[in-house]
All heavy atoms as TSV, in Angstrom:
chain	resi	resn	atom	element	x	y	z
A	1	MET	N	N	157.568	12.961	38.336
A	1	MET	CA	C	157.814	14.254	38.967
A	1	MET	C	C	159.117	14.129	39.857
A	1	MET	O	O	159.430	13.197	40.466
A	1	MET	CB	C	156.501	14.432	39.979
A	1	MET	CG	C	155.216	14.609	39.216
A	1	MET	SD	S	153.903	14.854	40.316
A	1	MET	CE	C	153.393	13.067	40.222
A	2	PHE	N	N	159.645	15.264	39.903
A	2	PHE	CA	C	161.034	15.374	40.700
A	2	PHE	C	C	160.912	16.518	41.706
A	2	PHE	O	O	160.522	17.686	41.271
A	2	PHE	CB	C	162.164	15.513	39.790
A	2	PHE	CG	C	162.440	14.424	38.860
A	2	PHE	CD1	C	162.061	14.226	37.546
A	2	PHE	CD2	C	163.249	13.405	39.382
A	2	PHE	CE1	C	162.428	13.138	36.783
A	2	PHE	CE2	C	163.545	12.178	38.607
A	2	PHE	CZ	C	163.021	12.144	37.415
A	3	GLU	N	N	161.389	16.403	42.875
A	3	GLU	CA	C	161.681	17.334	43.848
A	3	GLU	C	C	163.060	17.594	43.648
A	3	GLU	O	O	163.843	16.743	43.855
A	3	GLU	CB	C	161.198	16.978	45.275
A	3	GLU	CG	C	161.476	18.070	46.199
A	3	GLU	CD	C	160.742	19.363	46.029
A	3	GLU	OE1	O	159.668	19.288	45.474
A	3	GLU	OE2	O	161.444	20.406	46.238
A	4	VAL	N	N	163.458	18.859	43.482
A	4	VAL	CA	C	164.962	19.119	43.242
A	4	VAL	C	C	165.492	19.870	44.457
A	4	VAL	O	O	164.898	20.809	44.962
A	4	VAL	CB	C	165.155	19.986	42.003
A	4	VAL	CG1	C	166.726	20.273	41.808
A	4	VAL	CG2	C	164.645	19.398	40.673
A	5	LYS	N	N	166.663	19.409	45.061
A	5	LYS	CA	C	167.271	19.824	46.160
A	5	LYS	C	C	168.651	20.191	45.822
A	5	LYS	O	O	169.343	19.465	44.993
A	5	LYS	CB	C	167.285	18.946	47.357
A	5	LYS	CG	C	165.776	18.641	47.887
A	5	LYS	CD	C	165.249	19.809	48.372
A	5	LYS	CE	C	163.811	19.493	48.950
A	5	LYS	NZ	N	163.110	20.696	49.525
A	6	ALA	N	N	169.317	21.233	46.346
A	6	ALA	CA	C	170.741	21.560	45.972
A	6	ALA	C	C	171.433	21.738	47.264
A	6	ALA	O	O	170.903	22.212	48.262
A	6	ALA	CB	C	170.880	22.828	45.162
A	7	THR	N	N	172.808	21.275	47.289
A	7	THR	CA	C	173.678	21.462	48.484
A	7	THR	C	C	174.860	22.092	47.938
A	7	THR	O	O	175.313	22.024	46.892
A	7	THR	CB	C	173.889	20.186	49.175
A	7	THR	OG1	O	174.633	19.409	48.237
A	7	THR	CG2	C	172.646	19.340	49.470
A	8	ARG	N	N	175.551	22.831	48.882
A	8	ARG	CA	C	176.830	23.366	48.656
A	8	ARG	C	C	177.986	22.361	48.706
A	8	ARG	O	O	179.012	22.443	48.059
A	8	ARG	CB	C	177.226	24.519	49.585
A	8	ARG	CG	C	176.330	25.634	49.400
A	8	ARG	CD	C	176.592	26.812	50.474
A	8	ARG	NE	N	175.799	27.938	50.251
A	8	ARG	CZ	C	175.764	29.014	50.906
A	8	ARG	NH1	N	176.657	29.093	51.955
A	8	ARG	NH2	N	174.898	29.948	50.742
A	9	GLY	N	N	177.821	21.411	49.543
A	9	GLY	CA	C	178.760	20.294	49.718
A	9	GLY	C	C	178.342	19.031	49.034
A	9	GLY	O	O	177.537	19.041	48.085
A	10	GLU	N	N	178.833	17.969	49.508
A	10	GLU	CA	C	178.623	16.674	48.893
A	10	GLU	C	C	177.232	16.096	49.264
A	10	GLU	O	O	176.838	14.890	48.771
A	10	GLU	CB	C	179.667	15.619	49.331
A	10	GLU	CG	C	181.023	16.061	48.725
A	10	GLU	CD	C	182.186	14.983	49.100
A	10	GLU	OE1	O	181.813	13.986	49.487
A	10	GLU	OE2	O	183.342	15.396	49.016
A	11	GLY	N	N	176.454	16.695	50.096
A	11	GLY	CA	C	175.091	16.262	50.320
A	11	GLY	C	C	175.110	15.315	51.598
A	11	GLY	O	O	175.952	15.317	52.434
A	12	GLY	N	N	173.958	14.600	51.603
A	12	GLY	CA	C	173.766	13.603	52.751
A	12	GLY	C	C	172.583	13.937	53.541
A	12	GLY	O	O	172.124	13.035	54.324
A	13	GLU	N	N	172.022	15.156	53.354
A	13	GLU	CA	C	170.960	15.487	54.159
A	13	GLU	C	C	170.006	16.504	53.276
A	13	GLU	O	O	170.499	17.347	52.684
A	13	GLU	CB	C	171.300	16.125	55.469
A	13	GLU	CG	C	170.137	16.416	56.353
A	13	GLU	CD	C	170.558	16.915	57.846
A	13	GLU	OE1	O	171.279	16.044	58.474
A	13	GLU	OE2	O	170.337	18.083	58.101
A	14	ILE	N	N	168.727	16.259	53.374
A	14	ILE	CA	C	167.737	17.014	52.719
A	14	ILE	C	C	166.576	17.393	53.544
A	14	ILE	O	O	166.419	16.679	54.623
A	14	ILE	CB	C	167.211	16.551	51.484
A	14	ILE	CG1	C	166.579	15.125	51.600
A	14	ILE	CG2	C	168.335	16.418	50.303
A	14	ILE	CD1	C	165.846	14.575	50.584
A	15	GLU	N	N	165.890	18.424	53.395
A	15	GLU	CA	C	164.544	18.768	54.154
A	15	GLU	C	C	163.422	18.745	53.115
A	15	GLU	O	O	163.535	19.264	51.938
A	15	GLU	CB	C	164.761	20.057	54.712
A	15	GLU	CG	C	165.573	20.003	56.010
A	15	GLU	CD	C	165.438	21.362	56.837
A	15	GLU	OE1	O	164.273	21.866	56.960
A	15	GLU	OE2	O	166.442	21.833	57.311
A	16	LEU	N	N	162.323	18.169	53.481
A	16	LEU	CA	C	161.102	18.221	52.751
A	16	LEU	C	C	160.074	18.987	53.400
A	16	LEU	O	O	159.886	18.848	54.594
A	16	LEU	CB	C	160.617	16.771	52.487
A	16	LEU	CG	C	161.529	15.874	51.686
A	16	LEU	CD1	C	160.823	14.544	51.549
A	16	LEU	CD2	C	161.871	16.379	50.345
A	17	GLY	N	N	159.444	19.935	52.696
A	17	GLY	CA	C	158.463	20.815	53.289
A	17	GLY	C	C	157.151	19.960	53.367
A	17	GLY	O	O	157.020	18.928	52.859
A	18	THR	N	N	156.062	20.543	53.923
A	18	THR	CA	C	154.820	19.882	54.138
A	18	THR	C	C	154.206	19.489	52.871
A	18	THR	O	O	153.781	18.302	52.737
A	18	THR	CB	C	153.871	20.861	54.859
A	18	THR	OG1	O	154.409	21.211	56.049
A	18	THR	CG2	C	152.615	20.097	55.224
A	19	SER	N	N	154.203	20.244	51.746
A	19	SER	CA	C	153.590	19.977	50.578
A	19	SER	C	C	154.463	18.827	49.826
A	19	SER	O	O	153.918	18.046	49.163
A	19	SER	CB	C	153.518	21.204	49.609
A	19	SER	OG	O	154.639	21.712	49.346
A	20	GLU	N	N	155.710	18.893	50.028
A	20	GLU	CA	C	156.665	17.848	49.440
A	20	GLU	C	C	156.368	16.552	50.029
A	20	GLU	O	O	156.382	15.497	49.336
A	20	GLU	CB	C	158.089	18.281	49.562
A	20	GLU	CG	C	158.362	19.594	48.746
A	20	GLU	CD	C	159.594	20.277	49.293
A	20	GLU	OE1	O	160.204	20.013	50.404
A	20	GLU	OE2	O	160.064	21.144	48.570
A	21	VAL	N	N	156.259	16.552	51.394
A	21	VAL	CA	C	155.912	15.239	52.048
A	21	VAL	C	C	154.519	14.723	51.568
A	21	VAL	O	O	154.453	13.452	51.303
A	21	VAL	CB	C	155.995	15.416	53.513
A	21	VAL	CG1	C	155.463	14.258	54.233
A	21	VAL	CG2	C	157.387	15.698	53.996
A	22	ALA	N	N	153.625	15.527	51.509
A	22	ALA	CA	C	152.318	15.133	51.040
A	22	ALA	C	C	152.246	14.609	49.573
A	22	ALA	O	O	151.748	13.520	49.290
A	22	ALA	CB	C	151.185	16.319	51.027
A	23	ALA	N	N	153.101	15.280	48.663
A	23	ALA	CA	C	153.162	14.653	47.388
A	23	ALA	C	C	153.858	13.301	47.359
A	23	ALA	O	O	153.550	12.415	46.674
A	23	ALA	CB	C	153.985	15.520	46.471
A	24	ALA	N	N	155.050	13.212	48.208
A	24	ALA	CA	C	155.796	11.887	48.297
A	24	ALA	C	C	154.935	10.869	48.804
A	24	ALA	O	O	154.858	9.773	48.356
A	24	ALA	CB	C	156.963	12.109	49.154
A	25	GLN	N	N	154.036	11.102	49.714
A	25	GLN	CA	C	153.051	10.139	50.345
A	25	GLN	C	C	152.034	9.724	49.387
A	25	GLN	O	O	151.746	8.548	49.276
A	25	GLN	CB	C	152.520	10.565	51.629
A	25	GLN	CG	C	153.497	10.694	52.786
A	25	GLN	CD	C	152.946	11.349	54.008
A	25	GLN	OE1	O	152.181	12.226	53.936
A	25	GLN	NE2	N	153.470	10.939	55.254
A	26	ARG	N	N	151.617	10.581	48.608
A	26	ARG	CA	C	150.541	10.436	47.578
A	26	ARG	C	C	151.007	9.534	46.448
A	26	ARG	O	O	150.340	8.572	46.077
A	26	ARG	CB	C	150.136	11.773	46.971
A	26	ARG	CG	C	148.975	11.639	45.942
A	26	ARG	CD	C	148.470	13.001	45.327
A	26	ARG	NE	N	148.409	14.116	46.306
A	26	ARG	CZ	C	149.214	15.181	46.220
A	26	ARG	NH1	N	150.014	15.308	45.138
A	26	ARG	NH2	N	149.054	16.148	47.107
A	27	TYR	N	N	152.373	9.567	46.105
A	27	TYR	CA	C	152.890	8.754	45.053
A	27	TYR	C	C	153.769	7.615	45.595
A	27	TYR	O	O	154.630	7.064	44.967
A	27	TYR	CB	C	153.604	9.603	44.048
A	27	TYR	CG	C	152.749	10.616	43.444
A	27	TYR	CD1	C	152.635	11.800	43.602
A	27	TYR	CD2	C	151.761	10.037	42.363
A	27	TYR	CE1	C	151.862	12.726	43.002
A	27	TYR	CE2	C	150.891	10.994	41.799
A	27	TYR	CZ	C	150.992	12.245	42.087
A	27	TYR	OH	O	150.028	13.091	41.503
A	28	ALA	N	N	153.560	7.215	46.900
A	28	ALA	CA	C	154.470	6.269	47.554
A	28	ALA	C	C	154.351	4.888	46.879
A	28	ALA	O	O	155.266	4.176	46.918
A	28	ALA	CB	C	154.221	6.064	49.019
A	29	GLY	N	N	153.248	4.597	46.276
A	29	GLY	CA	C	153.160	3.248	45.657
A	29	GLY	C	C	153.582	3.142	44.242
A	29	GLY	O	O	153.583	2.102	43.604
A	30	SER	N	N	154.147	4.249	43.803
A	30	SER	CA	C	154.684	4.198	42.357
A	30	SER	C	C	156.050	4.818	42.328
A	30	SER	O	O	156.517	5.296	43.353
A	30	SER	CB	C	153.757	5.011	41.346
A	30	SER	OG	O	153.770	6.365	41.751
A	31	ASP	N	N	156.637	4.869	41.122
A	31	ASP	CA	C	157.981	5.426	40.950
A	31	ASP	C	C	157.764	6.860	40.255
A	31	ASP	O	O	158.758	7.330	39.656
A	31	ASP	CB	C	158.803	4.479	39.978
A	31	ASP	CG	C	160.220	4.669	40.337
A	31	ASP	OD1	O	160.624	5.118	41.401
A	31	ASP	OD2	O	161.121	4.219	39.518
A	32	ARG	N	N	156.669	7.448	40.406
A	32	ARG	CA	C	156.360	8.703	39.762
A	32	ARG	C	C	157.050	9.913	40.442
A	32	ARG	O	O	157.212	10.971	39.819
A	32	ARG	CB	C	154.963	8.997	39.656
A	32	ARG	CG	C	154.183	8.115	38.709
A	32	ARG	CD	C	152.702	8.422	38.546
A	32	ARG	NE	N	152.717	9.745	37.919
A	32	ARG	CZ	C	151.554	10.533	37.828
A	32	ARG	NH1	N	150.579	10.077	38.409
A	32	ARG	NH2	N	151.690	11.732	37.282
A	33	TRP	N	N	157.276	9.830	41.661
A	33	TRP	CA	C	157.821	10.957	42.521
A	33	TRP	C	C	159.236	10.581	43.071
A	33	TRP	O	O	159.286	9.605	43.805
A	33	TRP	CB	C	156.898	11.307	43.645
A	33	TRP	CG	C	157.141	12.640	44.290
A	33	TRP	CD1	C	156.407	13.771	44.050
A	33	TRP	CD2	C	158.039	12.931	45.376
A	33	TRP	NE1	N	156.952	14.822	44.833
A	33	TRP	CE2	C	157.995	14.264	45.645
A	33	TRP	CE3	C	159.061	12.130	46.074
A	33	TRP	CZ2	C	158.610	14.905	46.673
A	33	TRP	CZ3	C	159.653	12.712	47.086
A	33	TRP	CH2	C	159.552	14.106	47.384
A	34	ARG	N	N	160.283	11.451	42.656
A	34	ARG	CA	C	161.587	11.108	43.082
A	34	ARG	C	C	162.212	12.449	43.506
A	34	ARG	O	O	161.747	13.561	43.282
A	34	ARG	CB	C	162.449	10.341	42.093
A	34	ARG	CG	C	161.836	8.949	41.897
A	34	ARG	CD	C	162.595	8.213	40.788
A	34	ARG	NE	N	162.060	8.650	39.491
A	34	ARG	CZ	C	162.599	8.306	38.384
A	34	ARG	NH1	N	163.655	7.536	38.282
A	34	ARG	NH2	N	162.070	8.769	37.303
A	35	ILE	N	N	163.402	12.300	43.977
A	35	ILE	CA	C	164.138	13.529	44.431
A	35	ILE	C	C	165.458	13.572	43.666
A	35	ILE	O	O	166.185	12.623	43.542
A	35	ILE	CB	C	164.614	13.429	45.965
A	35	ILE	CG1	C	163.313	13.304	46.755
A	35	ILE	CG2	C	165.415	14.616	46.442
A	35	ILE	CD1	C	163.686	12.915	48.183
A	36	LEU	N	N	165.712	14.689	42.983
A	36	LEU	CA	C	166.985	15.022	42.426
A	36	LEU	C	C	167.845	15.883	43.390
A	36	LEU	O	O	167.411	16.965	43.787
A	36	LEU	CB	C	166.814	15.782	41.123
A	36	LEU	CG	C	166.198	15.002	39.898
A	36	LEU	CD1	C	166.126	16.044	38.671
A	36	LEU	CD2	C	167.155	13.957	39.591
A	37	VAL	N	N	168.923	15.416	43.714
A	37	VAL	CA	C	169.944	16.169	44.639
A	37	VAL	C	C	171.094	16.647	43.828
A	37	VAL	O	O	171.846	15.834	43.244
A	37	VAL	CB	C	170.386	15.416	45.851
A	37	VAL	CG1	C	171.316	16.221	46.746
A	37	VAL	CG2	C	169.216	14.876	46.640
A	38	VAL	N	N	171.226	18.002	43.663
A	38	VAL	CA	C	172.393	18.471	43.049
A	38	VAL	C	C	173.426	18.859	44.112
A	38	VAL	O	O	173.123	19.738	44.910
A	38	VAL	CB	C	172.095	19.782	42.173
A	38	VAL	CG1	C	173.189	20.258	41.430
A	38	VAL	CG2	C	170.882	19.449	41.221
A	39	THR	N	N	174.520	18.327	44.009
A	39	THR	CA	C	175.587	18.405	45.144
A	39	THR	C	C	176.760	19.365	44.636
A	39	THR	O	O	176.832	19.399	43.429
A	39	THR	CB	C	176.138	17.083	45.606
A	39	THR	OG1	O	176.868	16.370	44.558
A	39	THR	CG2	C	175.169	16.224	46.229
A	40	SER	N	N	177.430	19.987	45.554
A	40	SER	CA	C	178.490	20.834	45.229
A	40	SER	C	C	178.150	21.891	44.237
A	40	SER	O	O	178.786	22.162	43.258
A	40	SER	CB	C	179.772	20.158	44.869
A	40	SER	OG	O	180.135	19.111	45.709
A	41	VAL	N	N	176.939	22.533	44.406
A	41	VAL	CA	C	176.383	23.324	43.416
A	41	VAL	C	C	177.269	24.551	43.032
A	41	VAL	O	O	177.081	25.089	41.940
A	41	VAL	CB	C	174.843	23.688	43.701
A	41	VAL	CG1	C	174.941	24.656	44.966
A	41	VAL	CG2	C	174.101	24.201	42.635
A	42	LEU	N	N	178.019	25.012	43.978
A	42	LEU	CA	C	178.829	26.193	43.657
A	42	LEU	C	C	180.165	25.895	43.122
A	42	LEU	O	O	180.998	26.787	42.864
A	42	LEU	CB	C	178.973	27.044	45.020
A	42	LEU	CG	C	177.742	27.418	45.617
A	42	LEU	CD1	C	178.008	28.105	46.926
A	42	LEU	CD2	C	176.937	28.425	44.691
A	43	ASP	N	N	180.492	24.572	42.888
A	43	ASP	CA	C	181.822	24.223	42.286
A	43	ASP	C	C	181.563	23.399	41.022
A	43	ASP	O	O	181.222	22.297	41.047
A	43	ASP	CB	C	182.502	23.242	43.217
A	43	ASP	CG	C	183.897	22.952	42.743
A	43	ASP	OD1	O	184.290	23.251	41.673
A	43	ASP	OD2	O	184.639	22.344	43.607
A	44	PRO	N	N	181.639	24.082	39.901
A	44	PRO	CA	C	181.220	23.455	38.567
A	44	PRO	C	C	182.066	22.167	38.285
A	44	PRO	O	O	181.703	21.256	37.642
A	44	PRO	CB	C	181.589	24.492	37.471
A	44	PRO	CG	C	181.657	25.729	38.241
A	44	PRO	CD	C	182.049	25.523	39.713
A	45	ASP	N	N	183.276	21.978	38.853
A	45	ASP	CA	C	184.139	20.808	38.658
A	45	ASP	C	C	183.641	19.628	39.463
A	45	ASP	O	O	183.961	18.479	39.117
A	45	ASP	CB	C	185.573	21.155	38.841
A	45	ASP	CG	C	186.142	22.146	37.921
A	45	ASP	OD1	O	185.800	22.173	36.735
A	45	ASP	OD2	O	187.083	22.978	38.287
A	46	ALA	N	N	182.987	19.957	40.552
A	46	ALA	CA	C	182.559	18.826	41.382
A	46	ALA	C	C	181.017	18.624	41.421
A	46	ALA	O	O	180.589	17.622	42.111
A	46	ALA	CB	C	182.981	19.288	42.912
A	47	VAL	N	N	180.269	19.426	40.728
A	47	VAL	CA	C	178.816	19.272	40.802
A	47	VAL	C	C	178.410	17.933	40.248
A	47	VAL	O	O	178.910	17.227	39.329
A	47	VAL	CB	C	178.157	20.330	39.954
A	47	VAL	CG1	C	178.247	20.233	38.495
A	47	VAL	CG2	C	176.646	20.429	40.361
A	48	ARG	N	N	177.462	17.322	41.028
A	48	ARG	CA	C	176.811	15.925	40.684
A	48	ARG	C	C	175.257	15.976	40.887
A	48	ARG	O	O	174.844	16.686	41.740
A	48	ARG	CB	C	177.452	14.829	41.548
A	48	ARG	CG	C	178.867	14.635	41.286
A	48	ARG	CD	C	179.413	13.500	42.118
A	48	ARG	NE	N	178.826	12.245	41.528
A	48	ARG	CZ	C	179.007	11.101	42.145
A	48	ARG	NH1	N	179.688	10.909	43.241
A	48	ARG	NH2	N	178.544	9.928	41.599
A	49	VAL	N	N	174.614	15.239	40.025
A	49	VAL	CA	C	173.220	15.120	40.180
A	49	VAL	C	C	172.907	13.708	40.590
A	49	VAL	O	O	173.324	12.691	39.874
A	49	VAL	CB	C	172.478	15.592	38.777
A	49	VAL	CG1	C	171.036	15.223	39.044
A	49	VAL	CG2	C	172.892	16.990	38.444
A	50	ARG	N	N	172.231	13.520	41.700
A	50	ARG	CA	C	171.750	12.103	42.036
A	50	ARG	C	C	170.286	12.086	42.068
A	50	ARG	O	O	169.544	12.963	42.487
A	50	ARG	CB	C	172.404	11.916	43.500
A	50	ARG	CG	C	173.813	12.029	43.674
A	50	ARG	CD	C	174.164	11.877	45.101
A	50	ARG	NE	N	175.649	12.219	45.484
A	50	ARG	CZ	C	176.566	11.180	45.343
A	50	ARG	NH1	N	176.298	9.899	45.060
A	50	ARG	NH2	N	177.816	11.395	45.607
A	51	VAL	N	N	169.897	10.948	41.613
A	51	VAL	CA	C	168.467	10.616	41.593
A	51	VAL	C	C	168.159	9.723	42.852
A	51	VAL	O	O	168.747	8.560	42.918
A	51	VAL	CB	C	168.007	9.911	40.430
A	51	VAL	CG1	C	166.463	9.649	40.335
A	51	VAL	CG2	C	168.327	10.800	39.130
A	52	LEU	N	N	167.313	10.135	43.738
A	52	LEU	CA	C	166.980	9.312	44.845
A	52	LEU	C	C	165.542	8.873	44.873
A	52	LEU	O	O	164.684	9.583	44.308
A	52	LEU	CB	C	167.204	10.121	46.223
A	52	LEU	CG	C	168.681	10.745	46.376
A	52	LEU	CD1	C	168.535	11.557	47.667
A	52	LEU	CD2	C	169.568	9.584	46.499
A	53	PRO	N	N	165.284	7.814	45.294
A	53	PRO	CA	C	163.807	7.297	45.334
A	53	PRO	C	C	162.971	7.973	46.424
A	53	PRO	O	O	163.496	8.548	47.260
A	53	PRO	CB	C	163.901	5.774	45.724
A	53	PRO	CG	C	165.157	5.707	46.501
A	53	PRO	CD	C	166.209	6.691	45.982
A	54	ASN	N	N	161.683	7.862	46.191
A	54	ASN	CA	C	160.698	8.418	47.165
A	54	ASN	C	C	160.958	7.809	48.529
A	54	ASN	O	O	160.920	6.626	48.644
A	54	ASN	CB	C	159.323	8.023	46.772
A	54	ASN	CG	C	158.285	8.679	47.449
A	54	ASN	OD1	O	158.414	8.898	48.655
A	54	ASN	ND2	N	157.052	8.857	46.907
A	55	PRO	N	N	161.185	8.612	49.519
A	55	PRO	CA	C	161.511	8.090	50.940
A	55	PRO	C	C	160.329	7.286	51.402
A	55	PRO	O	O	160.464	6.523	52.329
A	55	PRO	CB	C	161.649	9.355	51.820
A	55	PRO	CG	C	161.435	10.536	51.000
A	55	PRO	CD	C	161.215	10.127	49.531
A	56	PHE	N	N	159.173	7.557	50.957
A	56	PHE	CA	C	157.940	6.738	51.427
A	56	PHE	C	C	157.559	5.601	50.571
A	56	PHE	O	O	156.663	4.824	50.962
A	56	PHE	CB	C	156.792	7.750	51.509
A	56	PHE	CG	C	156.991	8.810	52.494
A	56	PHE	CD1	C	157.301	9.984	52.062
A	56	PHE	CD2	C	156.860	8.616	53.957
A	56	PHE	CE1	C	157.592	11.111	52.858
A	56	PHE	CE2	C	156.993	9.593	54.722
A	56	PHE	CZ	C	157.391	11.019	54.277
A	57	GLY	N	N	158.286	5.424	49.522
A	57	GLY	CA	C	158.108	4.212	48.621
A	57	GLY	C	C	158.907	2.987	48.917
A	57	GLY	O	O	159.815	3.142	49.789
A	58	PRO	N	N	158.668	1.942	48.261
A	58	PRO	CA	C	159.331	0.636	48.525
A	58	PRO	C	C	160.797	0.779	48.300
A	58	PRO	O	O	161.562	0.112	49.055
A	58	PRO	CB	C	158.767	-0.305	47.679
A	58	PRO	CG	C	157.685	0.362	46.774
A	58	PRO	CD	C	157.679	1.778	47.236
A	59	ARG	N	N	161.290	1.484	47.224
A	59	ARG	CA	C	162.724	1.625	47.010
A	59	ARG	C	C	163.436	2.597	48.022
A	59	ARG	O	O	164.668	2.549	48.081
A	59	ARG	CB	C	163.024	2.124	45.636
A	59	ARG	CG	C	162.456	1.034	44.578
A	59	ARG	CD	C	162.799	1.421	43.133
A	59	ARG	NE	N	163.986	2.339	43.088
A	59	ARG	CZ	C	164.258	2.979	41.986
A	59	ARG	NH1	N	163.589	2.952	41.004
A	59	ARG	NH2	N	165.313	3.781	42.024
A	60	GLY	N	N	162.600	3.425	48.703
A	60	GLY	CA	C	163.243	4.274	49.655
A	60	GLY	C	C	163.396	3.729	51.019
A	60	GLY	O	O	164.110	4.160	51.883
A	61	ARG	N	N	162.777	2.595	51.378
A	61	ARG	CA	C	162.937	1.820	52.605
A	61	ARG	C	C	164.375	1.565	52.974
A	61	ARG	O	O	164.955	0.910	52.227
A	61	ARG	CB	C	161.969	0.696	52.798
A	61	ARG	CG	C	160.533	1.069	52.767
A	61	ARG	CD	C	159.708	-0.116	53.078
A	61	ARG	NE	N	158.306	0.197	52.736
A	61	ARG	CZ	C	157.557	-0.477	51.814
A	61	ARG	NH1	N	158.067	-1.502	51.295
A	61	ARG	NH2	N	156.326	-0.014	51.627
A	62	GLY	N	N	164.735	1.863	54.221
A	62	GLY	CA	C	166.046	1.484	54.663
A	62	GLY	C	C	167.219	2.423	53.992
A	62	GLY	O	O	168.369	2.346	54.393
A	63	ARG	N	N	166.875	3.431	53.135
A	63	ARG	CA	C	167.708	4.318	52.590
A	63	ARG	C	C	167.897	5.621	53.240
A	63	ARG	O	O	168.750	6.376	53.004
A	63	ARG	CB	C	167.365	4.387	51.110
A	63	ARG	CG	C	168.535	4.724	50.268
A	63	ARG	CD	C	168.213	4.360	48.890
A	63	ARG	NE	N	169.385	4.844	48.116
A	63	ARG	CZ	C	169.606	4.898	46.911
A	63	ARG	NH1	N	168.438	4.656	46.181
A	63	ARG	NH2	N	170.629	5.264	46.303
A	64	TYR	N	N	166.827	6.005	53.934
A	64	TYR	CA	C	166.681	7.198	54.570
A	64	TYR	C	C	166.556	7.080	56.132
A	64	TYR	O	O	166.059	6.053	56.608
A	64	TYR	CB	C	165.498	8.070	54.184
A	64	TYR	CG	C	165.450	8.311	52.707
A	64	TYR	CD1	C	164.865	7.420	51.752
A	64	TYR	CD2	C	166.017	9.523	52.303
A	64	TYR	CE1	C	164.823	7.689	50.345
A	64	TYR	CE2	C	166.041	9.823	50.826
A	64	TYR	CZ	C	165.419	8.909	49.979
A	64	TYR	OH	O	165.399	9.205	48.662
A	65	ARG	N	N	167.009	8.160	56.889
A	65	ARG	CA	C	166.794	8.051	58.324
A	65	ARG	C	C	166.271	9.573	58.625
A	65	ARG	O	O	166.760	10.566	58.186
A	65	ARG	CB	C	168.150	7.936	58.976
A	65	ARG	CG	C	168.105	7.859	60.521
A	65	ARG	CD	C	169.353	7.590	61.134
A	65	ARG	NE	N	170.256	8.718	60.821
A	65	ARG	CZ	C	171.545	8.618	60.604
A	65	ARG	NH1	N	172.118	7.360	60.672
A	65	ARG	NH2	N	172.325	9.651	60.442
A	66	GLU	N	N	165.221	9.532	59.505
A	66	GLU	CA	C	164.530	10.845	59.935
A	66	GLU	C	C	165.654	11.446	60.774
A	66	GLU	O	O	166.219	10.838	61.767
A	66	GLU	CB	C	163.319	10.628	60.632
A	66	GLU	CG	C	162.228	10.165	59.775
A	66	GLU	CD	C	160.928	10.164	60.422
A	66	GLU	OE1	O	160.663	10.787	61.517
A	66	GLU	OE2	O	160.121	9.262	60.123
A	67	GLU	N	N	165.802	12.746	60.490
A	67	GLU	CA	C	166.720	13.614	61.202
A	67	GLU	C	C	166.064	14.743	61.826
A	67	GLU	O	O	165.685	15.715	61.217
A	67	GLU	CB	C	167.914	14.141	60.312
A	67	GLU	CG	C	168.839	13.036	59.782
A	67	GLU	CD	C	169.811	12.410	60.715
A	67	GLU	OE1	O	170.004	13.017	61.744
A	67	GLU	OE2	O	170.232	11.319	60.422
A	68	GLY	N	N	165.711	14.710	63.166
A	68	GLY	CA	C	165.340	15.828	63.780
A	68	GLY	C	C	163.777	16.177	63.524
A	68	GLY	O	O	163.336	17.169	63.552
A	69	GLY	N	N	163.083	15.122	63.053
A	69	GLY	CA	C	161.659	15.288	62.781
A	69	GLY	C	C	161.259	14.620	61.493
A	69	GLY	O	O	162.239	14.121	60.694
A	70	ALA	N	N	160.033	14.695	61.169
A	70	ALA	CA	C	159.590	13.934	59.906
A	70	ALA	C	C	159.835	14.610	58.629
A	70	ALA	O	O	159.730	13.928	57.579
A	70	ALA	CB	C	158.118	13.598	60.079
A	71	LEU	N	N	160.483	15.832	58.683
A	71	LEU	CA	C	160.603	16.509	57.319
A	71	LEU	C	C	162.171	16.593	56.909
A	71	LEU	O	O	162.437	17.087	55.856
A	71	LEU	CB	C	160.085	17.948	57.470
A	71	LEU	CG	C	158.600	17.996	57.831
A	71	LEU	CD1	C	158.165	19.522	57.891
A	71	LEU	CD2	C	157.843	17.220	56.724
A	72	ARG	N	N	163.028	16.128	57.772
A	72	ARG	CA	C	164.413	16.101	57.431
A	72	ARG	C	C	164.951	14.686	57.391
A	72	ARG	O	O	164.749	13.956	58.325
A	72	ARG	CB	C	165.263	16.988	58.461
A	72	ARG	CG	C	166.733	17.040	58.130
A	72	ARG	CD	C	167.402	17.781	59.155
A	72	ARG	NE	N	167.045	19.168	59.130
A	72	ARG	CZ	C	167.174	19.983	60.163
A	72	ARG	NH1	N	167.931	19.645	61.238
A	72	ARG	NH2	N	166.729	21.221	60.088
A	73	PHE	N	N	165.576	14.322	56.267
A	73	PHE	CA	C	165.991	13.092	56.053
A	73	PHE	C	C	167.573	12.894	55.745
A	73	PHE	O	O	167.917	13.772	54.864
A	73	PHE	CB	C	165.270	12.339	54.873
A	73	PHE	CG	C	163.933	12.201	55.082
A	73	PHE	CD1	C	162.976	13.155	54.726
A	73	PHE	CD2	C	163.294	11.088	55.718
A	73	PHE	CE1	C	161.601	13.043	54.852
A	73	PHE	CE2	C	162.073	10.916	55.944
A	73	PHE	CZ	C	161.138	11.859	55.545
A	74	SER	N	N	168.275	12.123	56.281
A	74	SER	CA	C	169.607	11.827	55.783
A	74	SER	C	C	169.473	10.695	54.772
A	74	SER	O	O	168.551	9.937	54.888
A	74	SER	CB	C	170.618	11.515	56.780
A	74	SER	OG	O	170.223	10.427	57.544
A	75	TYR	N	N	170.442	10.561	53.762
A	75	TYR	CA	C	170.323	9.517	52.801
A	75	TYR	C	C	171.705	8.931	52.606
A	75	TYR	O	O	172.819	9.526	52.885
A	75	TYR	CB	C	169.659	9.859	51.543
A	75	TYR	CG	C	170.474	11.005	50.740
A	75	TYR	CD1	C	171.394	10.761	49.909
A	75	TYR	CD2	C	170.184	12.446	51.081
A	75	TYR	CE1	C	172.160	11.739	49.303
A	75	TYR	CE2	C	170.938	13.384	50.470
A	75	TYR	CZ	C	171.893	13.009	49.601
A	75	TYR	OH	O	172.623	14.048	48.897
A	76	ARG	N	N	171.759	7.729	52.203
A	76	ARG	CA	C	173.061	7.077	51.698
A	76	ARG	C	C	172.825	6.721	50.213
A	76	ARG	O	O	171.777	6.261	49.770
A	76	ARG	CB	C	173.478	6.093	52.571
A	76	ARG	CG	C	172.420	5.020	52.702
A	76	ARG	CD	C	172.973	3.901	53.810
A	76	ARG	NE	N	171.823	2.865	53.950
A	76	ARG	CZ	C	171.800	1.767	53.241
A	76	ARG	NH1	N	172.599	1.562	52.385
A	76	ARG	NH2	N	170.743	0.976	53.526
A	77	VAL	N	N	173.937	6.842	49.470
A	77	VAL	CA	C	173.853	6.519	47.990
A	77	VAL	C	C	174.480	5.148	47.816
A	77	VAL	O	O	175.352	4.735	48.449
A	77	VAL	CB	C	174.745	7.603	47.266
A	77	VAL	CG1	C	174.613	7.399	45.837
A	77	VAL	CG2	C	174.185	8.979	47.656
């Protein structure tokens, strides 16, 4: 399962809604739930798709930082 997020720029921050957080937490012990971030979505020459791990899973640890609450995360690639 993938949660898809898009940004106008190069990315670096996403928000997860309540149902998205619940799904991420439900699948935290597996690699079944991940995030696809489409960056520079308005610029066809610069658009990129990044696959990020579940922020609540083992591969997501240390990769995200809560920004302004539990539903907004910054990430590093």
